DSSP file (Angstrom, degrees, kcal/mol; ACC not computed):
  #  RESIDUE AA STRUCTURE BP1 BP2  ACC     N-H-->O    O-->H-N    N-H-->O    O-->H-N    TCO  KAPPA ALPHA  PHI   PSI    X-CA   Y-CA   Z-CA
    1    1 A X     >        0   0    0      0, 0.0     4,-2.2     0, 0.0     5,-0.2   0.000 360.0 360.0 360.0 -34.4    1.6    6.0   35.5
    2    2 A X  H  >  +     0   0    0      1,-0.2     4,-2.1     2,-0.2     5,-0.1   0.869 360.0  50.8 -61.8 -37.9    3.1    9.1   34.0
    3    3 A X  H  > S+     0   0    0      2,-0.2     4,-2.5     1,-0.2    -1,-0.2   0.897 109.4  49.7 -69.1 -40.7    6.1    7.1   32.7
    4    4 A X  H  > S+     0   0    0      2,-0.2     4,-2.5     1,-0.2    -2,-0.2   0.903 110.8  49.5 -66.1 -39.4    3.9    4.4   31.1
    5    5 A X  H  X S+     0   0    0     -4,-2.2     4,-2.7     2,-0.2    -2,-0.2   0.916 111.9  50.1 -62.4 -43.6    1.8    7.2   29.4
    6    6 A X  H  X S+     0   0    0     -4,-2.1     4,-2.6     2,-0.2    -2,-0.2   0.921 110.3  48.2 -59.1 -48.8    5.1    8.8   28.1
    7    7 A X  H  X S+     0   0    0     -4,-2.5     4,-2.5     1,-0.2    -2,-0.2   0.918 113.2  48.6 -66.0 -40.1    6.4    5.5   26.8
    8    8 A X  H  X S+     0   0    0     -4,-2.5     4,-2.8     1,-0.2    -2,-0.2   0.914 110.9  50.8 -64.3 -40.2    3.0    4.8   25.0
    9    9 A X  H  X S+     0   0    0     -4,-2.7     4,-2.2     2,-0.2    -1,-0.2   0.917 111.5  47.5 -62.6 -41.6    3.0    8.3   23.6
   10   10 A X  H  X S+     0   0    0     -4,-2.6     4,-2.5     2,-0.2    -2,-0.2   0.916 112.0  49.7 -65.3 -40.1    6.5    7.8   22.2
   11   11 A X  H  X S+     0   0    0     -4,-2.5     4,-2.5     2,-0.2     5,-0.2   0.931 111.3  49.2 -62.5 -44.9    5.7    4.4   20.8
   12   12 A X  H  X S+     0   0    0     -4,-2.8     4,-2.3     1,-0.2    -1,-0.2   0.870 110.7  50.4 -63.4 -36.8    2.6    5.9   19.1
   13   13 A X  H  X S+     0   0    0     -4,-2.2     4,-2.3    -5,-0.2    -1,-0.2   0.930 110.6  49.4 -64.6 -45.1    4.6    8.7   17.7
   14   14 A X  H  X S+     0   0    0     -4,-2.5     4,-2.5     1,-0.2    -2,-0.2   0.921 112.6  46.7 -58.2 -47.9    7.2    6.3   16.3
   15   15 A X  H  X S+     0   0    0     -4,-2.5     4,-2.5     1,-0.2    -1,-0.2   0.898 110.9  52.6 -66.5 -40.9    4.6    4.2   14.7
   16   16 A X  H  X S+     0   0    0     -4,-2.3     4,-2.1    -5,-0.2    -1,-0.2   0.890 111.8  46.4 -61.2 -40.1    2.8    7.2   13.2
   17   17 A X  H  X S+     0   0    0     -4,-2.3     4,-2.6     2,-0.2    -2,-0.2   0.904 112.2  49.8 -69.5 -40.7    6.1    8.4   11.7
   18   18 A X  H  X S+     0   0    0     -4,-2.5     4,-2.7     2,-0.2    -2,-0.2   0.903 111.0  49.3 -63.3 -42.1    6.9    4.9   10.4
   19   19 A X  H  X S+     0   0    0     -4,-2.5     4,-2.6     2,-0.2     5,-0.3   0.921 111.1  50.0 -61.5 -46.4    3.4    4.7    8.7
   20   20 A X  H  X>S+     0   0    0     -4,-2.1     4,-2.8    -5,-0.2     5,-1.6   0.920 111.3  49.0 -61.9 -43.1    3.9    8.1    7.2
   21   21 A X  H  <5S+     0   0    0     -4,-2.6     4,-0.3     3,-0.2    -2,-0.2   0.925 114.4  45.9 -59.9 -44.4    7.3    7.1    5.8
   22   22 A X  H  <5S+     0   0    0     -4,-2.7    -2,-0.2    -5,-0.2    -1,-0.2   0.897 123.1  32.6 -65.3 -40.1    5.9    3.9    4.4
   23   23 A X  H  <5S+     0   0    0     -4,-2.6    -2,-0.2    -5,-0.2    -3,-0.2   0.862 138.4   8.5 -88.9 -37.5    2.8    5.4    2.8
   24   24 A X  T  <5S-     0   0    0     -4,-2.8    -3,-0.2    -5,-0.3     4,-0.1   0.679  85.9-139.3-121.8 -27.2    3.9    8.9    1.7
   25   25 A X      < -     0   0    0     -5,-1.6    -1,-0.1    -4,-0.3     5,-0.1  -0.202  12.6-121.5  79.5 177.7    7.7    9.3    2.2
   26   26 A X  S    S+     0   0    0      3,-0.1     4,-0.1    -5,-0.1    -1,-0.0   0.664  95.3  12.5-119.9 -63.0    9.1   12.4    3.5
   27   27 A X  S    S+     0   0    0      2,-0.1     2,-0.3     0, 0.0    -2,-0.1   0.040 122.4  58.3-108.2  22.5   11.6   14.0    1.1
   28   28 A X  S    S-     0   0    0     -4,-0.1     2,-0.1     0, 0.0   120,-0.0  -0.963  88.5 -85.8-148.4 166.7   10.7   11.9   -2.0
   29   29 A X        -     0   0    0     -2,-0.3    -3,-0.1     1,-0.1    -2,-0.1  -0.364  47.0-112.3 -70.2 150.8    7.8   10.8   -4.2
   30   30 A X     >  -     0   0    0      1,-0.1     4,-2.2    -5,-0.1     5,-0.1  -0.335  24.0-112.8 -76.3 164.1    5.6    8.0   -3.2
   31   31 A X  H  > S+     0   0    0      2,-0.2     4,-1.7     1,-0.2     5,-0.2   0.923 119.9  53.9 -62.7 -40.9    5.6    4.7   -5.1
   32   32 A X  H  > S+     0   0    0      1,-0.2     4,-1.2     2,-0.2    -1,-0.2   0.916 109.5  47.6 -61.8 -44.0    2.1    5.4   -6.2
   33   33 A X  H  4 S+     0   0    0      1,-0.2     3,-0.4     2,-0.2    -1,-0.2   0.917 109.9  54.8 -58.4 -41.9    3.1    8.9   -7.6
   34   34 A X  H  < S+     0   0    0     -4,-2.2    -1,-0.2     1,-0.2    -2,-0.2   0.804 114.3  37.1 -66.3 -31.5    6.1    7.3   -9.3
   35   35 A X  H >< S+     0   0    0     -4,-1.7     3,-1.2    -5,-0.1    -1,-0.2   0.561  90.4 112.4-100.2  -6.1    4.1    4.8  -11.2
   36   36 A X  T 3< S+     0   0    0     -4,-1.2     3,-0.1    -3,-0.4    -3,-0.0  -0.425  85.5   5.2 -67.9 134.6    1.0    6.9  -12.0
   37   37 A X  T 3  S+     0   0    0      1,-0.2     2,-0.5    -2,-0.2    -1,-0.2   0.638  78.8 158.3  74.1  15.5    0.4    7.8  -15.6
   38   38 A X    <   -     0   0    0     -3,-1.2    -1,-0.2     1,-0.1     5,-0.1  -0.615  48.1-115.0 -71.6 122.5    3.2    5.8  -17.1
   39   39 A X    >>  -     0   0    0     -2,-0.5     3,-2.2     1,-0.1     4,-0.8  -0.334  17.2-124.3 -59.0 138.2    2.3    5.2  -20.7
   40   40 A X  G >4 S+     0   0    0      1,-0.3     3,-0.8     2,-0.2     4,-0.4   0.854 110.1  57.5 -50.7 -41.1    1.7    1.5  -21.5
   41   41 A X  G 34 S+     0   0    0      1,-0.2    -1,-0.3     2,-0.1    -2,-0.1   0.648 108.4  46.2 -69.9 -14.7    4.3    1.7  -24.3
   42   42 A X  G X4 S+     0   0    0     -3,-2.2     3,-1.2     1,-0.1    12,-0.4   0.547  85.2  88.9-103.7 -11.5    7.0    2.8  -21.9
   43   43 A X  T << S+     0   0    0     -4,-0.8    12,-2.5    -3,-0.8    11,-0.3   0.859  98.5  33.8 -58.9 -38.2    6.5    0.4  -19.0
   44   44 A X  T 3  S+     0   0    0     -4,-0.4     2,-0.4    48,-0.2    -1,-0.3   0.280  89.8 118.6-103.8   9.7    8.8   -2.3  -20.3
   45   45 A X    <   -     0   0    0     -3,-1.2     2,-0.7    45,-0.1     9,-0.5  -0.637  49.6-154.0 -80.7 129.4   11.4   -0.1  -22.1
   46   46 A X        -     0   0    0     -2,-0.4     7,-0.2     7,-0.2    -2,-0.1  -0.904  21.6-127.0 -98.2 114.1   15.0   -0.3  -20.8
   47   47 A X    >   -     0   0    0     -2,-0.7     3,-2.0     5,-0.5     5,-0.1  -0.244  32.1-101.0 -58.0 155.7   16.8    3.0  -21.5
   48   48 A X  T 3  S+     0   0    0      1,-0.3    -1,-0.1     3,-0.1    -2,-0.0   0.821 118.8  38.7 -49.9 -42.1   20.1    2.4  -23.3
   49   49 A X  T 3  S+     0   0    0      2,-0.0     2,-0.3     0, 0.0    -1,-0.3   0.373 104.4  77.7 -96.1   4.0   22.3    2.7  -20.3
   50   50 A X    <   -     0   0    0     -3,-2.0     0, 0.0     2,-0.1     0, 0.0  -0.903  65.4-144.5-120.0 146.6   20.2    0.9  -17.7
   51   51 A X  S    S+     0   0    0     -2,-0.3     2,-0.3     2,-0.0    -3,-0.1   0.236  79.1  51.5 -90.2  13.5   19.6   -2.8  -17.0
   52   52 A X        -     0   0    0     -5,-0.1    -5,-0.5    -7,-0.1     2,-0.2  -0.980  65.1-137.1-150.6 160.7   16.0   -2.4  -16.0
   53   53 A X     >  -     0   0    0     -2,-0.3     4,-2.0    -7,-0.2     5,-0.2  -0.558  39.3-102.0-106.0 172.2   12.6   -1.0  -17.0
   54   54 A X  H  > S+     0   0    0     -9,-0.5     4,-2.6   -12,-0.4     5,-0.2   0.912 125.2  53.2 -57.5 -43.3   10.0    0.8  -14.9
   55   55 A X  H  > S+     0   0    0    -12,-2.5     4,-2.7     1,-0.2     5,-0.3   0.945 107.5  48.8 -61.1 -50.6    8.1   -2.5  -14.9
   56   56 A X  H  > S+     0   0    0    -13,-0.3     4,-2.2     1,-0.2    32,-0.4   0.889 113.5  47.3 -60.3 -40.0   11.1   -4.5  -13.6
   57   57 A X  H  X S+     0   0    0     -4,-2.0     4,-2.3     2,-0.2    -1,-0.2   0.921 112.6  47.9 -67.2 -43.5   11.7   -2.0  -10.8
   58   58 A X  H  X S+     0   0    0     -4,-2.6     4,-2.4     1,-0.2    -2,-0.2   0.911 114.4  47.7 -63.9 -41.2    8.0   -1.9   -9.7
   59   59 A X  H  X S+     0   0    0     -4,-2.7     4,-2.9     2,-0.2     5,-0.2   0.891 108.7  53.2 -64.7 -41.7    7.8   -5.7   -9.7
   60   60 A X  H  X S+     0   0    0     -4,-2.2     4,-2.7    -5,-0.3     5,-0.3   0.941 109.4  50.0 -60.9 -47.3   11.1   -5.9   -7.7
   61   61 A X  H  X S+     0   0    0     -4,-2.3     4,-2.6     1,-0.2     5,-0.3   0.937 112.8  47.7 -53.2 -50.9    9.5   -3.6   -5.1
   62   62 A X  H  X S+     0   0    0     -4,-2.4     4,-2.2     1,-0.2    -2,-0.2   0.924 113.9  44.8 -62.1 -46.2    6.4   -5.8   -5.0
   63   63 A X  H  X S+     0   0    0     -4,-2.9     4,-2.2    23,-0.2    -1,-0.2   0.908 116.0  46.3 -68.1 -42.3    8.2   -9.0   -4.7
   64   64 A X  H  X S+     0   0    0     -4,-2.7     4,-2.3    22,-0.2    -2,-0.2   0.916 114.0  47.2 -67.6 -42.7   10.7   -7.7   -2.0
   65   65 A X  H  X S+     0   0    0     -4,-2.6     4,-2.5    -5,-0.3    -1,-0.2   0.909 111.3  51.9 -62.8 -41.1    8.0   -6.1    0.1
   66   66 A X  H  X S+     0   0    0     -4,-2.2     4,-2.8    -5,-0.3     5,-0.2   0.914 108.9  51.0 -59.4 -45.1    5.8   -9.2   -0.1
   67   67 A X  H  X S+     0   0    0     -4,-2.2     4,-2.5     1,-0.2    -1,-0.2   0.916 110.1  49.0 -59.9 -44.4    8.7  -11.3    1.1
   68   68 A X  H  X S+     0   0    0     -4,-2.3     4,-2.1     2,-0.2    -1,-0.2   0.928 111.8  48.3 -61.3 -46.6    9.4   -9.0    4.0
   69   69 A X  H  X S+     0   0    0     -4,-2.5     4,-1.5     1,-0.2    -2,-0.2   0.946 112.5  47.8 -62.5 -48.5    5.8   -9.0    5.1
   70   70 A X  H  X S+     0   0    0     -4,-2.8     4,-2.1     1,-0.2     7,-0.3   0.879 108.6  55.0 -60.7 -38.7    5.5  -12.7    4.9
   71   71 A X  H  < S+     0   0    0     -4,-2.5    -1,-0.2    -5,-0.2    -2,-0.2   0.901 109.0  48.4 -60.2 -39.7    8.7  -13.2    6.8
   72   72 A X  H  < S+     0   0    0     -4,-2.1    -1,-0.2     1,-0.2    -2,-0.2   0.796 114.7  45.6 -71.8 -25.2    7.2  -11.0    9.6
   73   73 A X  H  < S+     0   0    0     -4,-1.5     2,-0.4     1,-0.2    -2,-0.2   0.776 119.4  28.5 -86.2 -30.9    3.9  -13.0    9.6
   74   74 A X    ><  -     0   0    0     -4,-2.1     3,-0.7    -5,-0.2    -1,-0.2  -0.992  46.2-157.2-145.4 136.3    5.3  -16.5    9.5
   75   75 A X  T 3  S+     0   0    0     -2,-0.4    56,-0.1     1,-0.2    -1,-0.1   0.503 101.1  63.1 -80.5  -5.1    8.4  -18.5   10.6
   76   76 A X  T 3  S+     0   0    0      2,-0.1    -1,-0.2    54,-0.1    -5,-0.1   0.493  76.5 119.3 -96.3  -4.9    7.4  -21.0    7.9
   77   77 A X    <   -     0   0    0     -3,-0.7     2,-0.6    -7,-0.3   -10,-0.0  -0.342  52.5-151.3 -65.6 139.1    7.9  -18.5    5.0
   78   78 A X        -     0   0    0     -2,-0.1     3,-0.1     3,-0.0    -1,-0.1  -0.959  14.9-135.3-109.6 116.7   10.5  -19.4    2.4
   79   79 A X        -     0   0    0     -2,-0.6     3,-0.1     1,-0.1     6,-0.0  -0.311  27.0-101.4 -64.7 148.6   12.1  -16.4    0.7
   80   80 A X        -     0   0    0    -17,-0.1     2,-0.3     1,-0.1    -1,-0.1  -0.289  50.5 -86.2 -66.7 160.9   12.5  -16.4   -3.0
   81   81 A X     >  -     0   0    0     -3,-0.1     4,-2.5     2,-0.0     5,-0.4  -0.533  58.6 -93.7 -69.8 132.5   16.1  -17.1   -4.3
   82   82 A X  T  4 S-     0   0    0     -2,-0.3     2,-0.1     1,-0.2    -1,-0.0  -0.739  92.3  -7.4 -91.0 139.0   18.3  -14.1   -4.5
   83   83 A X  T >> S+     0   0    0     -2,-0.4     3,-2.3     0, 0.0     4,-0.6  -0.961 128.1  54.9 -93.2 -17.4   18.7  -12.5   -6.9
   84   84 A X  G >4 S+     0   0    0      1,-0.3     3,-0.7     2,-0.2    -2,-0.2   0.802 110.7  43.3 -49.3 -44.4   16.9  -14.4   -9.6
   85   85 A X  G 3< S+     0   0    0     -4,-2.5    -1,-0.3     1,-0.2    -3,-0.2   0.429 106.4  62.1 -88.0   2.8   13.5  -14.6   -8.0
   86   86 A X  G <4 S+     0   0    0     -3,-2.3     2,-0.4    -5,-0.4   -22,-0.2   0.457 100.9  59.2-100.2  -4.8   13.5  -11.0   -6.7
   87   87 A X  S << S-     0   0    0     -3,-0.7    -1,-0.1    -4,-0.6   -30,-0.1  -0.987  70.2-151.6-126.2 131.6   13.6   -9.7  -10.3
   88   88 A X        -     0   0    0     -2,-0.4    -1,-0.1   -32,-0.4   -32,-0.1   0.702  36.8-131.5 -77.2 -19.1   11.0  -10.4  -12.9
   89   89 A X        -     0   0    0    -33,-0.1    -1,-0.1     2,-0.0     2,-0.1  -0.044  39.4 -46.4  84.0 166.1   13.1  -10.1  -16.0
   90   90 A X        -     0   0    0    -35,-0.0     2,-0.3   -38,-0.0   -45,-0.1  -0.401  51.3-172.8 -74.1 143.6   12.4   -8.2  -19.1
   91   91 A X        -     0   0    0    -47,-0.2     3,-0.1    -2,-0.1   -35,-0.1  -0.952  25.4-137.0-127.9 153.2    9.0   -8.4  -20.9
   92   92 A X  S    S+     0   0    0     -2,-0.3     2,-0.3     1,-0.3   -48,-0.2   0.870  87.7  13.7 -79.1 -34.8    8.2   -7.0  -24.2
   93   93 A X        -     0   0    0    -50,-0.1     2,-0.5   -49,-0.0    -1,-0.3  -1.000  61.8-150.1-144.9 141.5    4.8   -5.6  -23.2
   94   94 A X        -     0   0    0    -54,-0.4   -51,-0.1    -2,-0.3   -50,-0.1  -0.962  22.8-138.1-112.1 117.0    3.0   -5.0  -19.9
   95   95 A X     >  -     0   0    0     -2,-0.5     4,-2.8     1,-0.1     5,-0.2  -0.326  21.9-115.3 -70.2 155.7   -0.8   -5.3  -20.0
   96   96 A X  H  > S+     0   0    0      1,-0.2     4,-2.9     2,-0.2     5,-0.3   0.897 118.2  55.2 -55.1 -40.2   -2.9   -2.7  -18.1
   97   97 A X  H  > S+     0   0    0      2,-0.2     4,-2.4     1,-0.2    -1,-0.2   0.923 109.4  44.8 -62.5 -45.5   -4.1   -5.6  -15.9
   98   98 A X  H  > S+     0   0    0      2,-0.2     4,-2.3     1,-0.2    -2,-0.2   0.904 114.2  49.8 -63.9 -44.1   -0.6   -6.7  -15.0
   99   99 A X  H  X S+     0   0    0     -4,-2.8     4,-2.0     2,-0.2    -2,-0.2   0.935 113.5  44.8 -62.0 -46.8    0.5   -3.1  -14.3
  100  100 A X  H  X S+     0   0    0     -4,-2.9     4,-2.9     1,-0.2     5,-0.2   0.903 111.2  55.3 -62.7 -42.0   -2.6   -2.4  -12.1
  101  101 A X  H  X S+     0   0    0     -4,-2.4     4,-2.6    -5,-0.3     5,-0.2   0.930 106.8  49.2 -57.3 -46.4   -2.1   -5.7  -10.3
  102  102 A X  H  X S+     0   0    0     -4,-2.3     4,-2.3     1,-0.2    -1,-0.2   0.946 113.8  45.4 -60.1 -48.5    1.5   -4.8   -9.4
  103  103 A X  H  X S+     0   0    0     -4,-2.0     4,-2.0     1,-0.2    -1,-0.2   0.923 114.4  48.8 -58.8 -44.8    0.5   -1.4   -8.0
  104  104 A X  H  X S+     0   0    0     -4,-2.9     4,-2.6     1,-0.2    -1,-0.2   0.857 110.1  51.3 -66.2 -36.8   -2.4   -2.8   -6.1
  105  105 A X  H  X S+     0   0    0     -4,-2.6     4,-2.8    -5,-0.2     5,-0.3   0.884 107.0  52.1 -71.6 -36.7   -0.4   -5.6   -4.6
  106  106 A X  H  X S+     0   0    0     -4,-2.3     4,-2.2    -5,-0.2    -2,-0.2   0.947 113.2  46.2 -62.8 -44.0    2.3   -3.2   -3.4
  107  107 A X  H  X S+     0   0    0     -4,-2.0     4,-2.4     2,-0.2    -2,-0.2   0.929 113.5  48.7 -62.4 -46.4   -0.4   -1.1   -1.7
  108  108 A X  H  X S+     0   0    0     -4,-2.6     4,-2.0     2,-0.2    -2,-0.2   0.930 112.9  46.1 -60.4 -48.7   -2.1   -4.2   -0.2
  109  109 A X  H  X S+     0   0    0     -4,-2.8     4,-2.5     1,-0.2    -1,-0.2   0.900 111.2  52.4 -63.8 -39.4    1.0   -5.7    1.2
  110  110 A X  H  X S+     0   0    0     -4,-2.2     4,-2.7    -5,-0.3    -1,-0.2   0.918 109.5  50.8 -62.3 -41.4    2.1   -2.3    2.6
  111  111 A X  H  X S+     0   0    0     -4,-2.4     4,-2.1     2,-0.2    -1,-0.2   0.859 107.5  52.6 -62.7 -34.8   -1.4   -2.1    4.3
  112  112 A X  H  X S+     0   0    0     -4,-2.0     4,-1.4     2,-0.2    -1,-0.2   0.926 111.9  46.7 -64.3 -44.9   -0.8   -5.6    5.8
  113  113 A X  H  X S+     0   0    0     -4,-2.5     4,-2.2     2,-0.2     3,-0.2   0.914 109.0  53.1 -65.7 -42.8    2.5   -4.4    7.2
  114  114 A X  H  X S+     0   0    0     -4,-2.7     4,-2.7     1,-0.2    -1,-0.2   0.906 105.3  55.8 -57.4 -42.4    1.0   -1.2    8.6
  115  115 A X  H  X S+     0   0    0     -4,-2.1     4,-0.7     1,-0.2    -1,-0.2   0.866 106.3  51.0 -60.5 -35.9   -1.6   -3.3   10.4
  116  116 A X  H >< S+     0   0    0     -4,-1.4     3,-0.8    -3,-0.2    -2,-0.2   0.935 111.1  47.8 -59.5 -48.0    1.3   -5.2   12.0
  117  117 A X  H 3< S+     0   0    0     -4,-2.2    -2,-0.2     1,-0.2    -1,-0.2   0.914 114.3  46.5 -59.4 -44.9    2.9   -2.0   13.1
  118  118 A X  H 3< S+     0   0    0     -4,-2.7    -1,-0.2    -5,-0.2    -2,-0.2   0.518  82.2 116.9 -82.9  -5.9   -0.3   -0.6   14.5
  119  119 A X  S X< S-     0   0    0     -3,-0.8     3,-1.9    -4,-0.7    -3,-0.0  -0.396  70.8-129.6 -65.6 138.6   -1.4   -3.8   16.4
  120  120 A X  T 3  S+     0   0    0      1,-0.3    -1,-0.1    -2,-0.1    -4,-0.0   0.869 109.0  48.8 -58.6 -35.3   -1.6   -3.1   20.1
  121  121 A X  T 3  S+     0   0    0      2,-0.1    -1,-0.3    -5,-0.0    -2,-0.1   0.446  81.7 130.1 -84.7   0.6    0.6   -6.1   20.8
  122  122 A X    <   -     0   0    0     -3,-1.9     2,-0.6    -6,-0.1    -5,-0.1  -0.334  44.0-157.9 -58.2 127.6    3.2   -5.2   18.2
  123  123 A X        -     0   0    0      1,-0.1    13,-0.6     3,-0.1    14,-0.1  -0.943   7.6-172.5-110.0 109.6    6.7   -5.3   19.7
  124  124 A X  S    S+     0   0    0     -2,-0.6    13,-2.2    12,-0.2    14,-0.4   0.728  76.9  38.0 -71.0 -25.4    9.0   -3.2   17.6
  125  125 A X  S    S+     0   0    0     11,-0.2     2,-0.4    10,-0.1    -1,-0.2   0.738  85.0  93.2-107.5 -28.0   12.3   -4.1   19.2
  126  126 A X  S    S-     0   0    0      1,-0.1    10,-0.4     9,-0.0    -3,-0.1  -0.569  78.0-114.4 -76.2 127.9   12.4   -7.8   20.1
  127  127 A X        -     0   0    0     -2,-0.4     8,-0.3     8,-0.2     7,-0.1  -0.245  34.7-102.0 -55.7 145.3   13.9  -10.0   17.4
  128  128 A X        -     0   0    0      6,-2.9     5,-0.4     2,-0.1    -1,-0.1  -0.355  26.3-120.5 -62.0 150.1   11.7  -12.5   15.7
  129  129 A X  S    S+     0   0    0     -3,-0.1     2,-0.2     3,-0.1    -1,-0.1   0.788 103.0  52.2 -65.0 -27.2   12.1  -16.0   17.0
  130  130 A X  S    S+     0   0    0    -59,-0.1     3,-0.3     4,-0.1     2,-0.2  -0.646  96.5  38.3-101.7 165.0   13.0  -16.9   13.4
  131  131 A X  S    S-     0   0    0     -2,-0.2    -4,-0.0     1,-0.2   -56,-0.0  -0.535  98.5 -71.3  92.7-163.2   15.6  -15.1   11.3
  132  132 A X  S    S-     0   0    0     -2,-0.2    -1,-0.2     0, 0.0    -3,-0.1  -0.248  98.1 -44.3-134.9  48.4   18.9  -13.8   12.4
  133  133 A X  S    S+     0   0    0     -5,-0.4    -2,-0.1    -3,-0.3     2,-0.1   0.385  87.0 147.5 113.1  -0.6   18.1  -10.7   14.6
  134  134 A X        -     0   0    0     -4,-0.1    -6,-2.9    -7,-0.1    -1,-0.3  -0.374  21.2-177.2 -64.5 142.0   15.4   -9.0   12.5
  135  135 A X     >  -     0   0    0     -8,-0.3     4,-2.2    -2,-0.1     5,-0.2  -0.861  42.2 -98.2-132.1 170.9   12.6   -7.1   14.4
  136  136 A X  H  > S+     0   0    0    -13,-0.6     4,-2.3   -10,-0.4     5,-0.2   0.852 120.4  53.4 -64.6 -36.2    9.6   -5.2   13.3
  137  137 A X  H  > S+     0   0    0    -13,-2.2     4,-2.5     2,-0.2     5,-0.2   0.950 108.9  48.8 -59.8 -47.5   11.3   -1.8   13.4
  138  138 A X  H  > S+     0   0    0    -14,-0.4     4,-2.6     1,-0.2    -2,-0.2   0.931 111.6  50.4 -61.8 -42.5   14.2   -3.0   11.3
  139  139 A X  H  X S+     0   0    0     -4,-2.2     4,-2.5     2,-0.2    -1,-0.2   0.862 108.4  52.1 -63.8 -36.0   11.7   -4.4    8.7
  140  140 A X  H  X S+     0   0    0     -4,-2.3     4,-2.3     2,-0.2    -1,-0.2   0.934 112.3  44.8 -64.1 -44.5    9.7   -1.3    8.6
  141  141 A X  H  X S+     0   0    0     -4,-2.5     4,-2.6     2,-0.2     5,-0.3   0.845 112.3  54.1 -69.1 -30.9   12.9    0.8    7.9
  142  142 A X  H  X S+     0   0    0     -4,-2.6     4,-2.9    -5,-0.2     5,-0.3   0.942 109.5  45.6 -64.5 -47.8   14.0   -1.9    5.3
  143  143 A X  H  X S+     0   0    0     -4,-2.5     4,-2.4     2,-0.2     5,-0.3   0.929 115.9  46.7 -63.1 -43.8   10.7   -1.7    3.4
  144  144 A X  H  X S+     0   0    0     -4,-2.3     4,-2.5    -5,-0.2     5,-0.2   0.953 116.4  44.3 -63.5 -48.1   10.8    2.2    3.5
  145  145 A X  H  X S+     0   0    0     -4,-2.6     4,-2.6     2,-0.2     5,-0.2   0.945 115.8  45.7 -62.0 -49.6   14.5    2.4    2.5
  146  146 A X  H  X S+     0   0    0     -4,-2.9     4,-2.2    -5,-0.3     5,-0.2   0.940 115.5  46.9 -64.7 -44.2   14.3   -0.3   -0.3
  147  147 A X  H  X S+     0   0    0     -4,-2.4     4,-2.4    -5,-0.3    -1,-0.2   0.920 112.7  49.2 -62.0 -44.6   11.0    1.2   -1.8
  148  148 A X  H  X S+     0   0    0     -4,-2.5     4,-1.9    -5,-0.3    -1,-0.2   0.883 111.0  50.7 -62.1 -40.6   12.4    4.7   -1.7
  149  149 A X  H  X S+     0   0    0     -4,-2.6     4,-1.4    -5,-0.2    -2,-0.2   0.948 115.7  39.8 -62.0 -49.2   15.6    3.7   -3.4
  150  150 A X  H  X S+     0   0    0     -4,-2.2     4,-2.3     2,-0.2    -2,-0.2   0.787 110.9  58.7 -76.7 -26.5   13.9    1.8   -6.2
  151  151 A X  H  X S+     0   0    0     -4,-2.4     4,-2.1    -5,-0.2    -1,-0.2   0.904 104.4  52.9 -62.6 -39.7   11.2    4.6   -6.5
  152  152 A X  H  X S+     0   0    0     -4,-1.9     4,-1.9     1,-0.2    -2,-0.2   0.899 107.8  50.2 -62.9 -39.1   14.0    7.0   -7.1
  153  153 A X  H  X S+     0   0    0     -4,-1.4     4,-2.3     2,-0.2    -1,-0.2   0.902 106.3  55.6 -62.8 -40.9   15.3    4.7   -9.9
  154  154 A X  H  X S+     0   0    0     -4,-2.3     4,-2.7     1,-0.2    -1,-0.2   0.902 108.5  48.7 -59.0 -40.5   11.8    4.5  -11.4
  155  155 A X  H  X S+     0   0    0     -4,-2.1     4,-2.3     1,-0.2    -1,-0.2   0.863 109.2  52.1 -69.4 -32.1   11.8    8.3  -11.6
  156  156 A X  H  X S+     0   0    0     -4,-1.9     4,-2.2     2,-0.2    -2,-0.2   0.910 110.8  47.2 -63.7 -41.9   15.2    8.3  -13.2
  157  157 A X  H  X S+     0   0    0     -4,-2.3     4,-1.9     2,-0.2    -2,-0.2   0.924 111.8  51.4 -65.0 -46.1   14.0    5.9  -15.8
  158  158 A X  H  X>S+     0   0    0     -4,-2.7     5,-2.9     1,-0.2     4,-0.6   0.900 109.8  50.1 -59.2 -40.5   10.9    8.0  -16.4
  159  159 A X  H ><5S+     0   0    0     -4,-2.3     3,-1.0     1,-0.2    -1,-0.2   0.925 109.9  49.6 -61.1 -45.9   13.1   11.1  -16.8
  160  160 A X  H 3<5S+     0   0    0     -4,-2.2    -1,-0.2     1,-0.3    -2,-0.2   0.808 113.3  47.4 -63.0 -30.5   15.2    9.3  -19.3
  161  161 A X  H 3<5S-     0   0    0     -4,-1.9    -1,-0.3    -5,-0.1    -2,-0.2   0.494 115.1-117.1 -90.8  -4.2   12.1    8.2  -21.2
  162  162 A X  T <<5S+     0   0    0     -3,-1.0    -3,-0.2    -4,-0.6    -2,-0.1   0.743  84.0 111.1  79.2  23.5   10.6   11.7  -21.1
  163  163 A X      < +     0   0    0     -5,-2.9     2,-0.3    -6,-0.2    -4,-0.2  -0.091  58.1  72.0-125.7  38.3    7.6   10.9  -19.1
  164  164 A X              0   0    0     -6,-0.3    -2,-0.1    -5,-0.2  -130,-0.0  -0.964 360.0 360.0-147.7 130.3    8.3   12.6  -15.7
  165  165 A X              0   0    0     -2,-0.3    -6,-0.0    -3,-0.0    -1,-0.0   0.489 360.0 360.0 -76.6 360.0    8.2   16.4  -15.2
């Protein structure tokens, strides 16, 4: 019985750490912090030396995370075409409604994924029957890594545009 309790304790610790990484990060700003307070007129601006705007990066995070969550939930999910359907393309202006919708969807899909991780029956290690070896732990790390990478890019763009301290 002691071994079972120890294994459950370790599983719970791992899930708790994964959830913290997904929601808050550890050594980096969260997605929510990175997109908070971006002036409307700067959301779609591409700095001279970069091929993307804050909006394009935020949308790319949204699309990719949604794809990963849907993949984990269903073997019938069809991923978008890479790379074209993972990037939204430039827009001249981003409305407050579209901006808020993107941020809310990232949060909602992350919450859906966290619920998968926290489910009692969640198996972190066994590969999904569909795919090519992915498992829930790998997908958690993929979401965290991908989001952190592009969140860092958002912060660089914000600094170049003069809207990040």
